[in-house]
C-alpha positions as CSV (number, residue, x, y, z in Angstrom):
1,M,-3.8,17.6,-43.8
2,D,-3.8,14.4,-45.9
3,T,-5.2,14.7,-49.5
4,L,-7.8,12.7,-48.6
5,L,-9.4,15.4,-46.4
6,T,-9.0,18.1,-48.2
7,P,-12.1,19.8,-50.6
8,T,-12.9,17.5,-53.3
9,S,-13.0,18.2,-56.7
10,P,-16.6,20.4,-57.7
11,S,-19.5,18.1,-59.2
12,A,-20.5,19.7,-61.9
13,G,-18.7,22.5,-61.9
14,G,-20.1,23.0,-58.3
15,P,-18.5,24.2,-54.9
16,C,-15.6,22.1,-53.5
17,L,-16.9,20.5,-50.5
18,S,-14.9,18.4,-47.7
19,P,-15.6,14.9,-48.4
20,I,-17.0,14.6,-45.1
21,I,-19.7,17.6,-44.7
22,A,-20.7,17.9,-41.1
23,G,-24.4,18.4,-40.4
24,T,-25.9,21.1,-38.1
25,W,-29.6,19.9,-37.9
26,R,-29.4,19.2,-34.2
27,M,-27.2,22.1,-33.1
28,A,-29.8,23.3,-31.2
29,E,-29.9,20.3,-28.7
30,W,-26.4,20.2,-28.5
31,N,-26.6,22.8,-25.5
32,M,-23.2,24.0,-26.6
33,D,-22.2,27.8,-25.8
34,V,-20.6,30.1,-28.4
35,A,-17.3,29.4,-27.1
36,A,-18.0,25.3,-27.3
37,R,-19.3,25.7,-30.8
38,I,-16.3,27.7,-32.1
39,R,-14.4,24.8,-30.9
40,W,-16.2,22.1,-32.5
41,I,-15.8,24.1,-35.7
42,E,-12.2,24.0,-35.0
43,E,-12.1,20.5,-34.3
44,C,-13.8,19.7,-37.5
45,F,-11.3,21.7,-39.2
46,E,-8.7,19.7,-37.7
47,L,-10.2,16.7,-38.9
48,G,-10.2,18.2,-42.6
49,V,-14.2,18.7,-42.2
50,S,-14.6,22.1,-43.6
51,S,-18.0,22.0,-45.2
52,F,-21.4,22.6,-43.2
53,D,-24.8,21.7,-44.2
54,H,-27.5,23.8,-42.7
55,A,-31.3,24.5,-43.6
56,D,-33.1,27.6,-42.6
57,I,-35.9,25.4,-40.7
58,Y,-33.3,23.5,-38.7
59,G,-33.9,23.8,-35.0
60,D,-37.1,25.8,-35.2
61,Y,-35.5,28.2,-37.7
62,R,-32.8,28.9,-34.6
63,V,-29.7,26.7,-36.0
64,E,-28.4,29.4,-38.6
65,S,-28.4,31.9,-35.8
66,L,-26.4,29.5,-33.6
67,F,-23.9,28.9,-36.1
68,G,-23.5,32.5,-37.2
69,E,-23.2,33.4,-33.6
70,A,-19.5,31.6,-33.7
71,L,-18.7,33.1,-36.8
72,A,-19.3,36.6,-35.9
73,T,-17.1,36.2,-32.8
74,A,-14.6,34.6,-34.6
75,P,-15.0,35.9,-38.1
76,G,-11.8,34.5,-39.8
77,L,-13.2,30.8,-39.4
78,R,-15.9,32.0,-42.2
79,D,-12.7,32.0,-45.0
80,R,-12.0,28.6,-44.2
81,M,-15.1,26.7,-44.9
82,Q,-18.2,26.2,-46.8
83,L,-21.6,27.1,-46.0
84,V,-24.7,24.9,-47.4
85,T,-28.0,25.6,-46.6
86,K,-31.3,25.0,-47.9
87,C,-35.1,26.6,-48.0
88,G,-38.4,25.9,-49.3
89,I,-40.3,24.1,-46.5
90,K,-42.4,26.8,-44.9
91,L,-43.5,25.2,-40.8
92,V,-45.7,26.7,-38.7
93,S,-43.3,28.4,-35.8
94,G,-43.3,31.3,-33.4
95,N,-40.3,32.3,-35.4
96,R,-42.1,32.5,-38.6
97,P,-46.0,33.5,-37.5
98,E,-46.4,34.5,-41.2
99,H,-46.6,30.7,-41.8
100,T,-50.2,29.5,-41.4
101,I,-49.8,25.7,-42.8
102,K,-46.9,23.6,-43.4
103,S,-45.9,23.6,-47.1
104,Y,-43.4,24.1,-49.8
105,D,-42.6,27.7,-51.5
106,T,-40.1,28.1,-54.3
107,S,-41.5,31.5,-55.1
108,R,-38.9,34.2,-56.1
109,A,-39.9,36.3,-53.3
110,H,-39.8,33.3,-50.8
111,V,-36.4,31.7,-51.8
112,I,-34.6,35.6,-52.1
113,A,-36.7,36.4,-48.7
114,S,-34.9,32.9,-47.0
115,V,-31.8,33.6,-48.7
116,D,-31.5,37.1,-46.9
117,H,-32.6,35.5,-43.5
118,S,-30.0,33.2,-43.8
119,L,-27.2,35.2,-44.9
120,K,-27.9,37.6,-41.7
121,A,-28.4,34.5,-39.5
122,L,-25.0,32.9,-40.3
123,H,-23.0,36.7,-40.6
124,T,-21.7,36.0,-43.8
125,D,-22.2,37.9,-47.4
126,H,-22.7,34.4,-49.4
127,I,-23.6,31.1,-49.4
128,D,-21.6,28.6,-51.0
129,L,-24.5,25.8,-52.3
130,L,-28.0,26.8,-52.0
131,L,-30.4,23.4,-51.8
132,I,-34.4,23.0,-52.4
133,H,-35.1,21.4,-49.5
134,R,-38.2,19.5,-50.6
135,P,-40.0,19.6,-54.4
136,D,-42.6,21.8,-54.4
137,A,-45.8,20.7,-56.8
138,L,-46.2,24.2,-57.7
139,M,-42.8,25.1,-58.6
140,D,-42.3,26.9,-62.0
141,P,-39.1,26.0,-63.2
142,Q,-38.3,28.9,-65.4
143,E,-39.3,31.3,-62.4
144,L,-36.9,29.3,-60.1
145,A,-34.0,29.2,-62.5
146,G,-34.0,33.1,-63.1
147,T,-34.1,33.1,-59.4
148,F,-31.0,31.4,-58.9
149,D,-29.2,33.5,-61.9
150,A,-30.7,36.8,-60.1
151,L,-29.2,35.6,-56.5
152,R,-25.6,34.3,-58.4
153,R,-25.4,37.6,-60.2
154,A,-26.1,39.7,-56.7
155,G,-23.3,37.3,-55.3
156,K,-25.6,36.3,-52.8
157,V,-25.0,32.4,-53.6
158,R,-22.5,31.0,-55.6
159,H,-23.8,27.3,-56.5
160,F,-27.4,25.7,-56.6
161,G,-28.7,22.1,-55.7
162,V,-31.8,20.7,-54.6
163,S,-32.5,17.8,-51.8
164,N,-34.9,15.0,-51.6
165,H,-36.1,15.3,-55.4
166,R,-36.7,12.5,-57.7
167,P,-34.8,11.9,-61.2
168,S,-38.0,13.4,-62.9
169,Q,-38.1,16.3,-60.7
170,F,-34.1,17.0,-60.7
171,K,-34.3,17.0,-64.6
172,L,-36.8,19.7,-65.0
173,L,-35.2,22.1,-63.0
174,H,-31.6,21.1,-64.3
175,G,-32.5,21.9,-67.8
176,R,-33.3,25.4,-67.0
177,Y,-30.8,25.8,-64.2
178,P,-27.3,23.7,-64.1
179,L,-27.9,21.8,-60.8
180,T,-25.0,20.6,-58.7
181,T,-26.0,18.4,-56.3
182,N,-29.6,16.6,-55.2
183,Q,-29.0,15.9,-51.3
184,I,-31.1,12.3,-50.7
185,E,-31.3,9.8,-47.7
186,L,-29.5,6.9,-48.0
187,S,-28.1,4.2,-45.8
188,P,-28.2,0.4,-45.4
189,L,-31.9,0.6,-43.6
190,H,-32.9,3.3,-46.7
191,L,-32.1,1.9,-50.2
192,D,-34.3,3.4,-52.2
193,A,-32.0,5.7,-54.2
194,L,-30.5,2.6,-55.5
195,H,-33.3,1.5,-57.6
196,D,-35.6,4.4,-58.1
197,G,-32.8,6.1,-60.3
198,T,-31.7,9.1,-58.5
199,L,-28.2,7.5,-58.3
200,D,-28.4,6.8,-62.1
201,Q,-28.8,9.8,-62.7
202,C,-25.9,11.2,-60.8
203,L,-23.8,9.2,-62.6
204,D,-25.1,10.0,-66.0
205,L,-24.8,13.8,-65.2
206,G,-21.9,13.6,-63.0
207,V,-23.6,15.1,-60.2
208,R,-22.1,13.9,-57.2
209,P,-25.1,13.5,-54.7
210,M,-25.0,14.4,-50.8
211,V,-26.4,11.7,-48.6
212,W,-28.5,12.7,-45.4
213,S,-29.0,10.4,-42.5
214,P,-26.2,7.6,-43.3
215,L,-26.5,5.5,-40.3
216,A,-30.3,6.3,-40.5
217,G,-30.7,9.0,-37.8
218,G,-29.2,6.6,-35.4
219,R,-31.6,3.7,-35.7
220,L,-29.2,1.5,-37.4
221,F,-27.6,1.2,-33.7
222,T,-30.5,1.8,-31.8
223,E,-33.6,0.2,-33.5
224,S,-34.0,-3.6,-31.9
225,N,-36.3,-4.6,-35.3
226,V,-35.2,-7.6,-37.4
227,Q,-34.0,-5.7,-40.1
228,S,-31.7,-3.2,-38.2
229,V,-30.3,-6.2,-35.9
230,R,-29.6,-7.4,-39.1
231,V,-27.7,-5.2,-40.4
232,R,-25.8,-4.5,-37.2
233,T,-24.9,-8.1,-37.3
234,V,-23.0,-7.7,-40.6
235,L,-21.9,-4.6,-39.9
236,A,-20.0,-5.8,-37.0
237,A,-18.6,-8.8,-38.6
238,L,-16.8,-6.6,-41.2
239,A,-15.9,-4.0,-39.0
240,H,-13.6,-6.5,-37.6
241,K,-12.4,-7.8,-40.7
242,Y,-11.4,-4.3,-41.8
243,G,-10.1,-3.0,-38.6
244,V,-12.7,-0.1,-37.5
245,S,-15.6,0.7,-36.3
246,V,-19.3,-0.2,-37.3
247,T,-19.9,3.4,-37.5
248,T,-16.9,3.7,-39.5
249,L,-17.9,0.7,-41.9
250,A,-21.4,2.3,-42.4
251,Y,-19.9,5.2,-43.8
252,A,-17.2,3.3,-46.0
253,W,-20.8,2.0,-47.5
254,I,-22.1,5.0,-48.4
255,L,-18.7,6.4,-49.9
256,R,-18.1,3.0,-52.1
257,H,-20.9,4.0,-54.5
258,P,-19.2,5.2,-57.9
259,S,-21.0,8.6,-57.9
260,A,-18.7,9.4,-55.2
261,P,-21.4,10.6,-52.5
262,W,-20.6,13.4,-50.0
263,P,-22.0,11.9,-46.3
264,I,-23.2,14.4,-43.8
265,T,-22.8,13.7,-40.4
266,G,-25.4,14.7,-37.6
267,S,-23.6,14.7,-34.3
268,G,-21.8,17.3,-32.0
269,R,-19.2,14.7,-30.8
270,I,-16.2,14.8,-32.5
271,E,-15.7,11.5,-31.9
272,A,-18.4,10.2,-34.3
273,I,-17.2,13.1,-36.6
274,R,-14.0,11.3,-36.6
275,D,-15.7,7.7,-37.0
276,A,-17.0,9.3,-40.5
277,V,-13.6,10.3,-41.5
278,A,-11.9,6.9,-41.2
279,A,-14.3,5.9,-43.7
280,L,-12.3,7.4,-46.4
281,M,-9.2,5.2,-46.0
282,V,-11.5,2.3,-46.1
283,R,-12.2,0.4,-49.5
284,L,-15.0,-1.9,-49.1
285,D,-14.5,-5.0,-51.3
286,A,-17.7,-5.3,-53.7
287,E,-18.7,-8.5,-52.5
288,D,-18.7,-6.9,-48.7
289,W,-20.7,-3.9,-50.3
290,Y,-23.4,-6.5,-51.3
291,R,-23.7,-8.0,-48.2
292,I,-24.5,-4.9,-46.3
293,R,-27.1,-4.1,-49.3
294,E,-28.5,-7.8,-48.6
295,A,-28.7,-7.4,-45.1
296,G,-30.5,-4.0,-45.7
297,A,-33.5,-5.3,-48.0
298,G,-33.8,-8.7,-46.1
299,K,-33.2,-10.8,-49.4
300,E,-30.6,-11.4,-52.4
301,V,-30.1,-9.2,-55.2
302,P,-32.7,-10.3,-57.8
C-alpha cells in the first residue's frame, strides 16, 4: 500500500485515521445486501480507506445496524478499520419512541446510552472516535468531560471530539477534556470555516479537522445556480490542467489546507471513493486554490 494511503498521524493524541474517510450517512439508501456491504468495505480497504464515519441517527437510526451486520458476518473486518460515530441529536422517530421533540442532549445518561446502542448495533466492543454531533445549549462541560473519562476508562471509547462546533464551543469543552477533532462542513460552496476562526483554531491547537460534505452534498455538480456553475467552470479548467477528474480536484482543494483535513466521502460507489483517494496525489498551486475559493465566494479576497 502506498504510504500516502496508510492511516495518518494522530491529531492531538487522537486515533490514526485513513487520509480519506468513508461516510455511511446514506447507506440505508444504497440497497446493498450484507454481501454487498462486506464487498464495499473490502474495496475501501483496497484503496487505503480504513476509517468509517457513522452517527447514531443516520438512516433513521438504522445505518449502524446495517454496517454492524457486515461486521457480524465477517468479524475479521473490524480489526482492520477505525470506527467513528456521533451522538447528541435526538430525532423524533419510531425507532426512538421516547423522543418527543427534535433536540440536543449531552447529558451523561444520554451519551452513555447512545454509546451502548452504537456498540450493540455495530457489533463491536469499542468505538475508536466518538463525536458530539451538534452543540447543546444545555451542555455542562464538566459533566460531559467526566462522561468521556468514564467511557474511556470502561474501554468503550478510545478518543473524543465534536462536530459542527464553533471555536468558542470547542474551547469550552477542550479546556476540560482533550478533543481530537472538530468535524465541520467545508466545500467550495461553503466557506465559513475559512473565515470564522474554526480552521485557525485547528491549526493553533494541532487538531486535525474532519470535513463533511466536501462536494456540498452533490450540489457542486447538480445545482444550476450562479455560484455552482461558476465553481464547476473553474474546477473543470483546473482538472484539465492537473489531469484529474473534477471530483478529485474538489477533494484536492480541501486537502490543500495546512490543517491537514480528513475529508469524508458520502457515496456507496467505489468509483467515487477512488476519485477522493486520487486527490492525495494532487498538490494544488496556491493561486489555483484561491481561484476556486474566489469562484465559491463570488469575489476576490479582500
